[in-house]
N, C-alpha and C positions, 0 to 999 in steps of 0.2 A: 504493500500500500504506500510506502514511503516514496516510491518512484512515480506515483500518480499525482504528486502535489509539489507545489513550489512555495517555499517559505515566504510569508509576508513580513515576519519579524516585527510584529506589533503586539504588545500587551495592551490590555484595556486602557491603562493610564497613558501609555506612549501614543496610542492612536488618537487620543483626545488632543494632544498638544502638537501632533505632527501636522504637516501641511497636506499630506497625501490622503484624500478620502476616496479617490478613484484610482485604482491600480490597473493600468493597461499593461498587458503582457503579450508581446509578439511571439514569445517562445511557446507558451501554452497553446495547444492546437485549437482551432476554431472551425466550426461547421454549422450548418443550419440546426437550430435548437440548442447549440452549445457555443454561443458567441457573446455572452454577457461580459462586460468589464467586471473586474473584482472590486466591489464597492464595500465600504465599511457600513455597518448597519447598527442602529441603536436598538437595544432590547430593554426597555423599562419593565420592571416586574412588580407584581402585587402579591403580598402574602396575606391570605385570609381577607382580601379586600383592601388591605392597607398598603399604600405605595412603599416600595422597598428600593433596593439598589437598581441602578441602570448599568447594563453591560454593553460592550461593543464586540460585535462579531464581524465576519467577512462573508459576503454572499458568494454563491457558486457561479461557475461558468454557465450552468444550465438552469432551467426553471424560469418562471416569470419574474419581472422586476417588482420591487416593493414600492409601497407608497412613500412619497417624499415628505408628507406632513403627518405629524403625530395625531392630529384630530381626525384624520381619515383612517388611521390604523385601528383595527378591532382588538379589544381585550379578549384574549382567548385562553381557555384553561390549558395548562401544561400537563401532559401525561407521560409516564415512563414507558419505554418499549419493553416488551417481553417476548423474546429474549432481548437483553440490553443492547446488542449490536445491530438489531433489526436486519440481520442477514437472511432470516427466514420469516415467513408470515407470522405476524404477532398473534399471540393467543387471545389477547383482548381486542374486541372490535371497537373501533373509534368512531365518534360521531362529530367530527370537525375539530377535535382538539389538536394542539401543536404537540408533536411527539419529540421527546428528548431521548437521544440514542448515543451509545458509545461508539467510538471509531471502529473497533473490531477488525475483521479480516476480509471484508468484501468491499467492493468499489462503492464510491459515493453515489453514483447513478443507480446502482442496484438498491441501496438503502432507500433512496428517494422514490423509486418505483414501487417498492414494497409498502412504504408508508402511505403512498397515494392510494394504492389498492385497498389498504386497511381503513381508509376513511379519514386520514389526517389532513389538516388544512395547511400544515407546514412541518418541516423537519429541522430540528436543531441537533447538530452533531457535536459531541464533546470531544475536543482534541485530546490526545494523550500527552501533550506538552503545554507549557504556558504560552507558547507562541501560537499564532494563527497560521493556517496554511491555505493556499489557493486550491480549491476543489475543481479539478478538471474532468474531462470525459475520456473514456477509453474509445479506441477507434471503432469497436463493434457494439458500443453501448446503445441502449434504447433511450434516446434523449427527448422523447415526447412526454415531458414531465410538466404537469400543470400546477404543482405546488412549489413554493419557494424553499430553497435549501440554504442553511446558514451554519457556519462553524463558530463555536464558542471556545474561548480558552479553557484550559483544564480546571482552574480554580473556580471560575464562574459556573461551569456546568456541574461540578461536584457539589457546590453549595445548593444549587437548585434541586439536584437529585436528592440531597439529604433532607430537604424540606418535604419533598413528596413522600419519601420513605417514612417520614414521621406523621403521615396522614394529614399533612397541611395542604390546603388548597393554594396552588400557585397559578397565577395567570400572567401572560406576557402580551406585549404588543411589538410588532416588528415594523420598522420604517427606516428609510435611508434618506435623511434630509440633505438638501443641496446647499452649498454655500451661496450666500447672496452675491449678486454680480459685483457690488461695491460695498465694502464695509467702511464705516466712518473712521475706523482705526487707520486705514490706509491714507485717508485724507489728512489726518493729523500727523502721521508719520512723514508724509510728503512735505507738509508745512515745516516740520521740525528739521528735516534734512536741508531744505532750501533756506530756511531761516538761519541755520547754523553757518552755512557757507556765506550767506549775506553778511552776517555779523563779523565773521572771521576776515572776510575780504576787506571790509571797511576799516577794521582795526589794522590789518596789514598795510593797507594803502596809507592810512594816517601816519603810521610809523615810518614808512618809506619816504613820505613827503617831509616829515620832520628831519630825517637823516639828510635828505637832499638839500633842505634849507640850511642845515648846519654846514654841509660841504660847500655850498655857495658862499657862505660867510667866510669860510677858510680860504676859498679861492680868491676872494677880494683882497686878501692880504698879499702883499708882494713878496713876503718872506717864504722862500722855498723850504726853509727849515720847519716853519709852521705847517706847511702842507704835508711834509713827511711825518711829523708827529701826529697830525690829524688822521692820516691814512693808516697809521700803525695801530690805532685803537680797535677794539672789538666792537662790532656793530650789534652783536646779540643775535644775528641771523645765521642760519645754516643753509647755504646755497648748494643744492645737489647738482651733480654733473651726470653725463651719460653713463659713465661706468657705474656710479653708485645707483643709478636708476635701474640698470640691468641687474646689479647685485642685489638690490632690494627684492626683486621678484624671485630670484633664486633662493634667498634667505627665507622669504615668506613661504615658498613652496616646501622647503625643508621643515619649517616650523609647523606648517599645516599637516604634513605627514607625521611629524612627532606627536601632534595633538591627536591625530587619528589612531595611531598605534598605542599611545599611552593613556587614552581617554579612560578615566576612572574617577572615583569620588575624590581621592587625594590629589589628583592632578588638577581637577577643577578648583580645589582649595588653593593650590599654588597660583592659578590664574586669577582667582579672586584677590589674593594678596597683591599681585602685581598690578591688577586693575585699580585697586584702592590706592596704591602708591601713586600711580599716574593720575588718578582722579583727584587726589588731595593736591598735587602740584598744579593741575589744571584749574581746579576750583579756586585755589589760593591766588593764582595769577589773575584770573578773571575778576575776582572780588576786589583785589587790590587796585587793578586798573579801573574798575567801575567806581569804587569809592573815592579814588583820587580825583575824579571829575568834580566832586563836591568840595566847596571851599573849606568847609569845617574839617575835612579829613586831609586836606592838602599838606598841612604842616607835618602831620604824622607820616605822610608818604615821603616827604623830602628830608626827614631827619633819620639818621642811621645809628646803629649800634653794632659793635663788633661781636660776632658770635663764633665760638670755636668751631672749626671745620667748615663753616659756611661763609666766613668773612663778614663784610658789612651788610646788615639786613635792616630794612626800614622798620620803624616802630609799628606802622600799619600792618606790615606783613606778620610781625610777631603777634599782633592782636588778633588777626584773622586766622592764623594757623591752627590754634586749638579747636576752633569751630569746624574747620575743614576736616581735621583728623577725626573728630567726634562724629561728624556726618557720615564719613566713609565707614567707620567702625560699626555704627548703628546699622547702616545698610547691609554690611557683610554679615552681621549676626542675624538680622531678620530678613534676609534676601528672599526667603521662600514664602513670605506672606503675600496676600493677594495684591497689595498696592506697592510692593517693593520696586516695581518697574519704574516708579516715579524717581526714586533715588538713583537707580541705575542710569536713567536717561539724563538726570542732572549732572552726574559725575562724567558720563560719556560725552555730553555736549561740551562741558567745560574743557575736557581733555582734547577734543577735536579742535576747538577754537584755539587752544594754546599751541597745538602742533602746527596749525595753519599760520599762526603768528610767527613761529620760530623757523620752520622749514619753508624754503621758497624754491621755486624753479626760476632760474635766472633768465631763461629765454624760451622761445617756442620749440627749439630743437630738443632741449632736455624734456620739456613737457610732452612732446610727441613720442620720444623714446619711452618715457615712464608710462604713459597711458597706453601706448601700443603694446608694451610688455604685459601690463595689467589686463588688457583686453584678452589676450591669449591665455593668460594665467587663469582668469575667471572661467573662460569657456572650458579649458582643460580640466580643472578640478571640479566643475559641476557636471559636465557631460562626458568627457573622454575618460575620466577616472573610473566610470562605471565598467568599462571594458577591462581595466587592470585590477580593480579591487572588488568588482561585482556589486558595488554600490557607490553612490556619489559621495566622495570624500568630503567635499565642502558642505553638503547638506547634513551629513552625519555629524560632523564637527559642530556645525551651527546649532543643531538640535540637542547636542550634548548626550547622544546615545551612549549607553553603558556607563554613564556617570551618576545616574540617580538625580541629576539636576535638570532644571528646565532650560537648557541651553547654556552656552558659554557667556561670560559677562561682556565680551567685546562687541556688543550689539546695542542698537537703540530698538526698543520694543514698546508696543502698545497692545493691550488685550483687544481681541476682536469682539466688539460689543454686540453685534447683531448676527453673529455666526452661531448656529446651533451646535457646531462642533467645538466652539470655544477656541482656545489657543491664542497665539500672538501674531501680529504682523511685525516683522523685524527687518532691519537693514544693518549691514555690517559697517564698521568704521571705515574700512577701505573704500566702500562705495560713496563715501562722503569726502574723505580726506584726499584721495588721489585726484578726482576731478576738481575738488575744491582748490588744489594747488594751482591749477590752470586758471580757474575763475578769479582767484585772488591776484594772480599775475596780470590778468587783463585789466583789473581796476587800478593796480599800481601803474601800469603803462599809461592808462588814460589820465591819471592825475599828474604824472610826471610830464606828459605832453600837453597838459592843461586843455584836454579835449572835453567838450560838453558831454553829459551823460548820454543824450540821445544819439550823438554822432560818434560815440566811442565803441569799444569792444565789450565792455563789461555787461551792458544790458543784453547784448546778443548771447554772450557766454552763459549768463545767468538763466536766460530764457531757454537756451539749448539744454542746460542741465535739468531744468524743471520738466521740459518735454520728454527728455530721455528717461527720467525717473517715472514719469507718468506712463510712458509706453511699457516700462518694466512691469508696472502693476496691471496694465491691460493684458500683457502676455501671461502674467501669473494667474489671473482669473480665467483666461482662456484655456490654460493648462490644468484646470481643476485644482489649483493650489500647489502644484508641483514647483519646487524651488527653481528660480530663474537666476542666471548670472546678470546682475544689474549692469555691470560694465559693458556687457554685450550691446546694450542699447544706449547707455550714457556716453561712452567714448566716441562712437561715430557722430552723435549729435554735437557734443561740445567741441571735439577736436576738428571735425569736419567743418563746422560753422566758423571756427576761428581761422583756420587755414584759408578757406574760401574767401572770407571777408578781407583777410590780410592781403591776399593776392589781388582782389578787386580794387582795394584802396592803394596798392603800391607800397604797402608797409611790410610785406612779407620778409624781405631781406633783413630789415632792422629787427623785426620781431624774432626772426630765426636765429640771428647771431648775437646782437647786442642785448636785446630785450628791454632797452630803454633808449630814450632819445639822446642825441648828442647835445651836450650843454657847452656853450662857449666859455672860454676861460677869461673872466673879467680882468685878470692881472696882466694879460698879454695885450699890449697896445700895438695895433696894426700901424705900420709906418706908411705914409703916402708914397706912391711911386714917383720917382724923379722924371720930370719931363725931358725927353731927349730932343735935341735939335734936329 
């Protein structure tokens, strides 16, 4: 019997939080009467008329499709098969009950045919493992089956079986709800991603303009020595180059495989600690910058104290730091409660904004290499990795399978509010940071060239990112919730728009190489040409 099924690898809890409610399988054979997709099915139960647990099973390749709405699903009494495996005609005649059977030693289609002949309205098959399996048809099986067939995990089936053996009346309803076309969680997640890049871009551009003004002041000094001293200071930015862009994708791939191979509860704990450290730093940086805008805090931001190992630290930073640490620790301790996603998103957004403030792409060439590599990276680990690892590495890591946790912390997430299957809409940090580097570069260029917003590149880059992310969610819903590589859609929109617009305006060479406009040197006085006789 093991050879007739393909593992779905979803426990009841896991299926509730996963994105896959429809499992299409091109390997499992299809033919007329045996061509259903493998769909997850909700099984609410009532014990002596009182509502009890709700379980999740998987439908078979054969049989009719189930109702999609709970109000249209009938409450039907559950009866045990006799013999338990339903491989021979039951001794008890049924009158429309749902029959609960053990997996046994005969085929799934044979069980369904026997249950239908005995008068059952549906058949629930208890698996012999905690995982669910795809029930397929044999090549010579009779698939003219008029009752739905469903597999339940072992623990759920055994619990129902125990109730019935104790002369308790058990009734069930079977339905397979569909996801809504659009959930409001996706709208909010889109706004969060776009808003994060918007804030980070303006902060990055403001800082770049301040640096440019300082450089212009230095250039007005005729002293070459002053120029050398000014150029020797650290700007606080990290400009990546083409080599580091390629290396980033290689390191990210190695880290992803490590996550996949070592995914466990303790490893998630390590990631939580690392995320909290980054989140504290990001939250502290953002709060200090925000509070420094107010006059009452400006004095604390501009006064410093020496701290061992850290050097000069502002009084405002010291005041904010305990709050940031407490916030991160409280989130880490209570991260499994229902509203902990709020704390995770706050820490994540602060971390992303800080990264986009510190790390920069100096020109369009580096941005193209980085996003081009990230484009293929995303496609490979979402789609191609299925051929090598028999499952999508990126999706498995994002869901946190085998860890006992509801996904890794390096995600922005919002609970799906109107989805009967629950779960979260998520977006990875890389889907915001990597295109965000290019968007931030576009605003810096616009401000340095003193180009109006409507005539610049930023408004186009920002719009392209928003449209690319929107198309990602459209594709996600068209694929019944199957994970999609966001950069597959975002990169062509943002990078394609930027390059096309630069070429059209004649700025492509400057964008590609320098990444900033040429500024005249005020200290160099041009001498008038002598007139020749």
